[in-house]
ROLUMGU-593047 format. One record per residue: residue number from 1; residue in one letter; z, y, x of N, C-alpha, C in turn. Coordinates in Angstrom, 3 decimals. Layout:
// residues N
   n res      n.Z      n.Y      n.X     ca.Z     ca.Y     ca.X      c.Z      c.Y      c.X
 NUM   A        Z        Y        X        Z        Y        X        Z        Y        X
...
***
This chain:
// residues 86
   n res      n.Z      n.Y      n.X     ca.Z     ca.Y     ca.X      c.Z      c.Y      c.X
   1   M    3.062   -4.174   -6.267    1.442   -3.880   -6.203    0.467   -4.598   -5.708
   2   P   -0.648   -5.884   -5.856   -1.176   -6.639   -5.342   -2.807   -5.645   -4.705
   3   R   -3.035   -5.761   -3.535   -3.919   -5.487   -3.006   -5.174   -6.485   -3.029
   4   I   -6.213   -5.494   -3.586   -7.396   -6.402   -3.880   -8.535   -5.662   -2.559
   5   S   -8.387   -5.245   -1.926   -9.428   -5.064   -1.006   -9.013   -3.901   -0.015
   6   A   -9.821   -3.471    1.185   -9.175   -2.435    1.839  -10.820   -2.230    2.577
   7   F  -10.699   -1.250    3.437  -12.267   -0.483    3.727  -12.263    0.686    4.253
   8   Y  -12.586    1.047    5.812  -12.760    2.413    6.426  -11.005    3.010    6.263
   9   G  -10.331    2.193    6.532   -9.195    2.735    6.211   -8.251    2.993    4.814
  10   I   -8.837    3.049    3.433   -8.472    3.227    2.486   -8.113    1.570    2.194
  11   V   -7.385    1.222    1.259   -6.767    0.248    0.829   -7.058    0.456   -0.985
  12   I   -6.767   -0.833   -1.494   -6.596   -0.313   -3.098   -5.876   -1.474   -3.504
  13   Y   -5.265   -1.255   -4.414   -4.735   -1.726   -5.160   -4.753   -1.875   -6.723
  14   M   -4.016   -3.332   -7.593   -4.302   -2.912   -8.658   -3.179   -3.326   -8.913
  15   Y   -1.823   -2.633   -9.969   -1.010   -3.152  -10.695   -1.175   -4.581  -11.953
  16   I    0.030   -5.488  -11.733   -0.126   -6.410  -12.837    0.477   -5.910  -14.153
  17   R   -0.315   -5.652  -15.322    0.130   -4.837  -16.674    0.239   -3.769  -16.439
  18   D   -0.633   -3.016  -16.187   -0.485   -1.297  -15.872   -1.330   -1.193  -17.573
  19   H   -0.669    0.025  -17.654   -1.727    0.655  -18.527   -3.197    0.891  -18.545
  20   G   -3.914    1.035  -19.440   -5.811    1.380  -19.321   -5.626    2.652  -19.536
  21   P   -6.450    3.087  -19.234   -7.565    2.435  -19.172   -7.918    1.677  -17.623
  22   P   -9.189    0.789  -17.749   -9.233    0.149  -16.574   -9.201    0.848  -15.173
  23   H   -8.238    0.960  -14.234   -8.454    1.791  -13.124   -7.704    0.686  -11.961
  24   V   -7.900    1.524  -10.652   -7.218    0.858   -9.497   -7.220    2.290   -8.682
  25   H   -5.794    1.756   -7.796   -5.250    2.475   -7.190   -5.616    2.610   -5.430
  26   A   -6.115    3.702   -4.871   -6.594    3.974   -3.739   -5.555    4.715   -2.936
  27   W   -5.135    4.236   -1.572   -4.341    4.803   -0.637   -5.376    5.232    0.731
  28   A   -5.392    6.216    0.916   -6.032    6.569    2.167   -4.672    7.336    3.252
  29   A   -4.051    7.606    3.725   -3.465    8.101    4.605   -2.261    8.556    4.063
  30   E   -2.016    9.649    3.446   -1.237   10.552    2.636   -1.891   10.422    1.761
  31   H   -2.916    9.913    0.843   -3.495   10.676    0.160   -3.609    9.388   -0.685
  32   P   -2.709    9.185   -2.010   -2.914    8.269   -3.060   -4.312    8.895   -4.262
  33   A   -4.485    8.003   -4.392   -5.156    8.854   -5.876   -5.851    7.055   -6.941
  34   V   -5.587    7.328   -8.351   -5.904    6.854   -9.295   -7.174    6.875   -9.511
  35   V   -8.373    5.827   -9.647   -9.662    5.871   -9.940   -9.691    4.964  -10.970
  36   D  -10.827    5.473  -12.052  -11.130    5.134  -13.117  -12.577    4.336  -12.985
  37   I  -12.006    2.623  -13.740  -13.047    1.717  -13.064  -14.594    1.563  -14.295
  38   S  -14.623    2.758  -14.801  -15.935    2.426  -16.009  -16.574    3.859  -14.866
  39   T  -15.931    4.903  -14.527  -16.576    5.957  -14.274  -16.454    6.269  -12.383
  40   G  -15.468    5.461  -12.008  -15.681    5.588  -10.140  -14.976    7.244  -10.110
  41   I  -14.163    7.477  -10.877  -13.985    8.835  -11.202  -12.225    9.169  -10.782
  42   I  -11.812    9.949   -9.336  -10.651   10.139   -9.263   -9.898   10.702  -10.693
  43   T   -9.142   10.362  -11.507   -8.377   10.412  -12.240   -6.517   11.182  -11.993
  44   L   -6.056   10.891  -10.901   -4.542   11.235  -10.590   -4.788   11.187   -9.252
  45   G   -4.243   12.030   -8.714   -4.288   12.188   -7.386   -5.260   12.994   -6.626
  46   S   -5.786   12.611   -5.134   -6.941   13.338   -4.351   -7.264   11.868   -3.262
  47   L   -8.352   12.582   -2.733   -9.149   11.778   -1.328   -9.717   12.488   -0.981
  48   T  -10.230   12.690   -0.108  -11.116   13.399    1.028  -12.236   13.208    0.143
  49   A  -13.384   14.201    0.187  -14.628   13.930   -0.407  -15.632   12.407    0.271
  50   R  -15.606   12.179    1.454  -15.664   10.962    2.100  -15.065    9.950    1.689
  51   Q  -13.926   10.110    1.457  -12.951    8.648    1.118  -13.533    8.290   -0.720
  52   A  -13.564    9.743   -0.994  -14.148    9.660   -2.772  -14.659    9.333   -3.131
  53   G  -16.400    9.306   -2.046  -17.663    8.802   -2.232  -17.299    7.231   -1.999
  54   L  -16.622    6.668   -0.579  -16.709    5.361   -0.495  -15.723    4.759   -1.535
  55   V  -14.993    5.227   -2.174  -13.860    4.890   -3.419  -15.532    4.305   -4.525
  56   R  -15.593    5.219   -4.578  -16.781    5.288   -5.471  -17.867    4.778   -5.316
  57   D  -18.847    4.077   -4.248  -19.417    3.614   -4.218  -18.776    2.562   -3.916
  58   W  -17.754    1.900   -3.543  -17.571    0.488   -3.644  -17.068    0.189   -5.422
  59   V  -16.389    1.014   -6.349  -16.100    0.724   -7.526  -17.050    0.148   -8.158
  60   E  -18.446    1.167   -7.678  -19.495    1.175   -9.036  -20.700   -0.551   -8.259
  61   L  -20.427   -1.042   -6.848  -20.562   -2.002   -6.347  -20.435   -3.465   -7.045
  62   H  -19.077   -3.206   -7.532  -17.837   -4.122   -7.556  -17.458   -3.822   -8.758
  63   R  -18.073   -3.371   -9.920  -17.511   -3.105  -11.075  -17.044   -4.331  -12.143
  64   G  -18.353   -4.988  -11.991  -17.899   -6.169  -12.900  -17.048   -6.935  -12.531
  65   E  -16.494   -7.258  -11.374  -15.839   -7.721  -10.793  -14.432   -7.105  -11.081
  66   L  -13.970   -6.037  -10.851  -12.557   -4.828  -10.852  -12.266   -5.348  -12.774
  67   L  -13.221   -5.386  -13.650  -13.083   -5.715  -15.107  -12.614   -6.667  -15.684
  68   E  -13.485   -7.921  -14.280  -12.680   -9.165  -14.505  -11.248   -9.143  -13.905
  69   A  -11.165   -8.359  -12.804   -9.869   -8.378  -12.220   -9.114   -7.828  -13.072
  70   W   -9.091   -6.914  -13.472   -8.825   -6.217  -15.029   -7.639   -7.113  -15.878
  71   Q   -9.002   -7.770  -16.613   -8.249   -8.579  -17.515   -7.284   -9.406  -17.546
  72   R   -7.207  -10.255  -15.331   -6.502  -11.527  -15.492   -5.002  -10.236  -15.555
  73   A   -5.093   -9.228  -14.484   -3.882   -8.087  -14.299   -3.354   -8.213  -15.575
  74   S   -4.263   -7.873  -16.525   -3.509   -7.732  -17.502   -2.623   -8.242  -18.569
  75   A   -3.127   -9.404  -17.710   -3.037  -10.234  -18.740   -1.610  -11.490  -17.924
  76   G   -1.158  -10.728  -16.812    0.283  -11.259  -16.134   -0.352  -11.707  -14.544
  77   D   -1.622  -12.370  -14.461   -2.119  -12.666  -13.583   -2.483  -12.519  -12.105
  78   P   -2.270  -12.948  -11.088   -2.804  -12.058   -9.986   -4.629  -11.496  -10.182
  79   P   -4.319  -10.268   -9.422   -6.138  -10.279   -9.713   -7.137  -10.732   -9.019
  80   G   -6.211  -11.145   -8.234   -7.778  -11.622   -7.108   -7.827  -10.535   -5.661
  81   T   -8.321  -10.726   -5.198   -9.438   -9.970   -4.610  -10.601   -9.584   -3.898
  82   I  -11.274   -8.600   -3.543  -12.659   -8.396   -3.674  -13.191   -7.844   -2.497
  83   D  -14.099   -8.139   -2.415  -14.962   -8.027   -0.909  -15.010   -6.574   -0.491
  84   P  -14.573   -5.974    0.656  -14.790   -4.544    0.806  -16.178   -3.899    1.143
  85   L  -16.540   -2.814    1.218  -17.399   -2.169    1.697  -18.977   -2.684    2.912
  86   P  -19.622   -3.049    2.745  -20.060   -3.210    4.230  -19.983   -2.668    5.723
***
């Protein structure tokens, strides 16, 4: 599973050829979560409130890049990397 970004102790991954809807996998210590790209909402798993807010902010900031990365990954190509939160 390619790592596409990391910030504030949170690592973001995107599986190649994963099922829809477009999403990322966020890992923060022992808290894994699946986050919908279109909404920034956690659809599976959990993060602390602070971590969830950071991931939501990051998704909103990079939504276009994430959708492009999803298209690449869906085609079997590496999704690339995306800048972390500042």
